PLY file of the C-alpha trace (Angstrom):
ply
format ascii 1.0
element vertex 191
property float x
property float y
property float z
element edge 190
property int vertex1
property int vertex2
end_header
-10.11 -38.88 -22.43
-11.37 -39.57 -19.08
-9.48 -38.67 -15.73
-8.88 -42.43 -15.00
-7.29 -43.19 -18.47
-4.88 -40.13 -18.11
-3.76 -41.12 -14.58
-3.09 -44.75 -15.77
-1.22 -43.40 -18.75
0.95 -40.98 -16.41
1.78 -43.63 -14.08
2.62 -46.01 -16.87
4.89 -43.16 -18.25
6.75 -42.74 -15.13
7.07 -46.52 -14.53
8.24 -46.96 -17.98
10.99 -44.24 -17.48
12.27 -46.08 -14.33
12.19 -49.28 -15.93
14.18 -48.05 -18.93
16.95 -46.84 -16.56
16.21 -43.18 -16.46
17.12 -41.99 -13.04
15.08 -39.25 -11.63
17.31 -38.34 -8.43
19.34 -35.95 -10.71
16.04 -34.16 -11.84
14.84 -33.88 -8.19
18.28 -32.53 -6.97
17.93 -29.65 -9.68
14.86 -28.34 -7.92
15.87 -24.63 -6.81
15.03 -22.63 -3.75
12.17 -20.37 -4.03
13.23 -16.79 -4.55
11.14 -15.85 -1.40
12.71 -18.59 0.88
14.96 -16.20 2.76
12.84 -13.05 2.77
11.17 -11.32 5.47
7.27 -11.24 5.12
5.48 -8.00 6.03
1.80 -7.92 5.81
0.30 -4.60 4.58
-2.56 -3.17 2.84
-2.82 -2.13 -0.93
-2.67 1.58 -1.16
-4.54 2.33 -4.36
-8.29 2.14 -3.91
-10.78 1.87 -1.24
-11.15 -2.08 -1.22
-8.12 -2.31 1.11
-6.72 -5.67 -0.16
-4.13 -7.36 1.96
-0.84 -7.85 0.49
2.44 -9.78 1.77
5.33 -7.67 0.91
8.85 -9.84 0.72
11.91 -7.90 1.52
15.50 -9.32 1.19
18.34 -8.13 3.26
20.25 -9.32 6.25
19.09 -6.80 8.70
22.37 -5.26 9.35
22.52 -1.68 10.53
23.50 0.01 7.24
21.78 -2.38 5.03
18.46 -1.23 3.19
16.14 -4.18 2.58
14.86 -4.57 -0.92
11.59 -5.56 -1.99
11.65 -8.63 -4.22
8.17 -9.92 -4.14
4.65 -8.77 -3.44
1.50 -11.10 -3.63
-1.92 -11.17 -2.16
-2.42 -12.18 1.47
-4.48 -15.56 1.37
-5.49 -15.00 4.82
-7.01 -11.49 4.28
-10.87 -11.59 4.53
-11.34 -9.16 1.80
-9.36 -10.44 -1.18
-8.35 -13.91 0.05
-4.93 -13.66 -1.91
-6.19 -12.21 -5.03
-4.83 -8.80 -6.43
-5.99 -6.39 -9.32
-3.49 -5.51 -11.76
-2.58 -2.26 -9.73
-1.95 -4.45 -6.62
-0.08 -7.00 -8.52
2.38 -4.34 -9.82
3.05 -2.95 -6.15
6.67 -3.90 -6.10
7.44 -1.99 -9.28
6.02 1.21 -7.69
8.00 0.66 -4.41
11.28 0.07 -6.57
10.61 2.83 -8.90
13.73 5.14 -9.15
11.29 8.17 -9.85
9.32 7.56 -6.53
9.30 10.58 -4.30
10.83 9.88 -1.02
11.15 13.59 0.37
8.59 16.38 0.42
8.85 18.85 -2.38
7.38 22.38 -2.91
6.63 24.66 -5.59
6.98 28.38 -4.59
4.44 30.80 -6.03
5.39 31.86 -9.34
8.19 29.17 -9.83
8.08 26.46 -12.37
10.41 24.16 -10.50
9.96 21.77 -7.43
12.40 22.07 -4.70
13.12 19.55 -2.01
12.49 20.60 1.72
12.89 18.98 4.99
10.06 17.09 6.56
10.16 19.61 9.41
9.76 22.43 6.91
6.90 20.67 5.12
4.96 20.06 8.37
5.62 23.62 9.61
4.31 24.95 6.05
1.32 22.79 6.22
0.36 23.85 9.81
0.92 27.38 8.48
-1.48 27.16 5.57
-4.11 25.37 7.66
-3.99 28.18 10.28
-4.12 30.84 7.61
-7.06 29.28 5.87
-9.02 28.76 9.01
-8.60 32.30 10.06
-9.64 33.49 6.56
-12.63 31.45 6.23
-13.89 30.73 9.65
-17.71 31.05 10.23
-18.76 31.61 13.75
-22.66 31.98 13.20
-24.81 31.14 10.28
-27.27 33.57 8.64
-29.78 32.50 11.34
-27.64 33.71 14.19
-26.95 29.97 15.31
-23.32 29.16 16.48
-21.80 26.79 13.85
-17.99 27.27 14.33
-16.90 26.00 10.89
-14.15 26.35 8.53
-15.67 25.88 5.03
-12.28 26.78 3.30
-10.79 23.26 4.14
-11.74 19.69 3.22
-10.53 16.41 4.45
-10.54 12.91 2.96
-9.24 9.81 4.74
-7.29 6.91 3.04
-8.17 3.24 3.04
-4.84 2.24 4.60
-5.31 4.39 7.58
-5.95 2.52 10.94
-9.11 3.06 13.03
-7.09 4.68 15.59
-5.66 7.15 13.02
-8.92 7.70 11.52
-10.48 8.47 15.04
-7.56 10.78 15.69
-7.93 12.70 12.31
-11.71 12.79 12.93
-11.32 14.52 16.26
-8.67 17.06 14.96
-10.85 18.23 11.84
-13.85 18.31 14.03
-12.04 20.50 16.59
-10.63 22.92 13.75
-14.43 23.01 12.32
-13.84 21.25 8.90
-17.31 20.45 7.73
-16.30 18.66 4.49
-15.06 15.30 5.23
-15.20 12.09 3.68
-13.41 8.51 3.52
-11.79 7.04 0.38
-14.10 4.00 1.05
-16.91 6.04 -0.33
-15.26 7.59 -3.25
0 1
1 2
2 3
3 4
4 5
5 6
6 7
7 8
8 9
9 10
10 11
11 12
12 13
13 14
14 15
15 16
16 17
17 18
18 19
19 20
20 21
21 22
22 23
23 24
24 25
25 26
26 27
27 28
28 29
29 30
30 31
31 32
32 33
33 34
34 35
35 36
36 37
37 38
38 39
39 40
40 41
41 42
42 43
43 44
44 45
45 46
46 47
47 48
48 49
49 50
50 51
51 52
52 53
53 54
54 55
55 56
56 57
57 58
58 59
59 60
60 61
61 62
62 63
63 64
64 65
65 66
66 67
67 68
68 69
69 70
70 71
71 72
72 73
73 74
74 75
75 76
76 77
77 78
78 79
79 80
80 81
81 82
82 83
83 84
84 85
85 86
86 87
87 88
88 89
89 90
90 91
91 92
92 93
93 94
94 95
95 96
96 97
97 98
98 99
99 100
100 101
101 102
102 103
103 104
104 105
105 106
106 107
107 108
108 109
109 110
110 111
111 112
112 113
113 114
114 115
115 116
116 117
117 118
118 119
119 120
120 121
121 122
122 123
123 124
124 125
125 126
126 127
127 128
128 129
129 130
130 131
131 132
132 133
133 134
134 135
135 136
136 137
137 138
138 139
139 140
140 141
141 142
142 143
143 144
144 145
145 146
146 147
147 148
148 149
149 150
150 151
151 152
152 153
153 154
154 155
155 156
156 157
157 158
158 159
159 160
160 161
161 162
162 163
163 164
164 165
165 166
166 167
167 168
168 169
169 170
170 171
171 172
172 173
173 174
174 175
175 176
176 177
177 178
178 179
179 180
180 181
181 182
182 183
183 184
184 185
185 186
186 187
187 188
188 189
189 190
């Protein structure tokens, strides 16, 4: 069947339905509102790999003070230059990961010798991370190499950046890890 034949047949079918007395107003009135019609759109970056695809996250909530908005839909951002609206299977299931009841929302720590994770506050987590970085730097710091050259490095620590970080954050991170002498550093974009 050619395209022109198909279009003529379709027009004849619709015309015949109207001629036979079928009223299409009720069918048009049944059209529902899209589930994302009342949502708030937030543009973001997919967190899974180094491609950094753009996503649009749709949240539903009336923005009242004590109401937590719920993510109802995630789609690829058609205006994003990397993925132009497409998402891989991991990115397409981002909504389920956000709404997963098993998702960790607080820091946890497993103490030495323990087999259980315990929740700690964000302040405690940051303080413990800072203490571990300081202890590792003090223990592994190398001021001079075998030739006697000043190197001021900490080979006991490595750092890897993420694809969802901004340029400003990456710049600050690079300055920080350079200041404490971390020689092993990379970006997720290369992994």
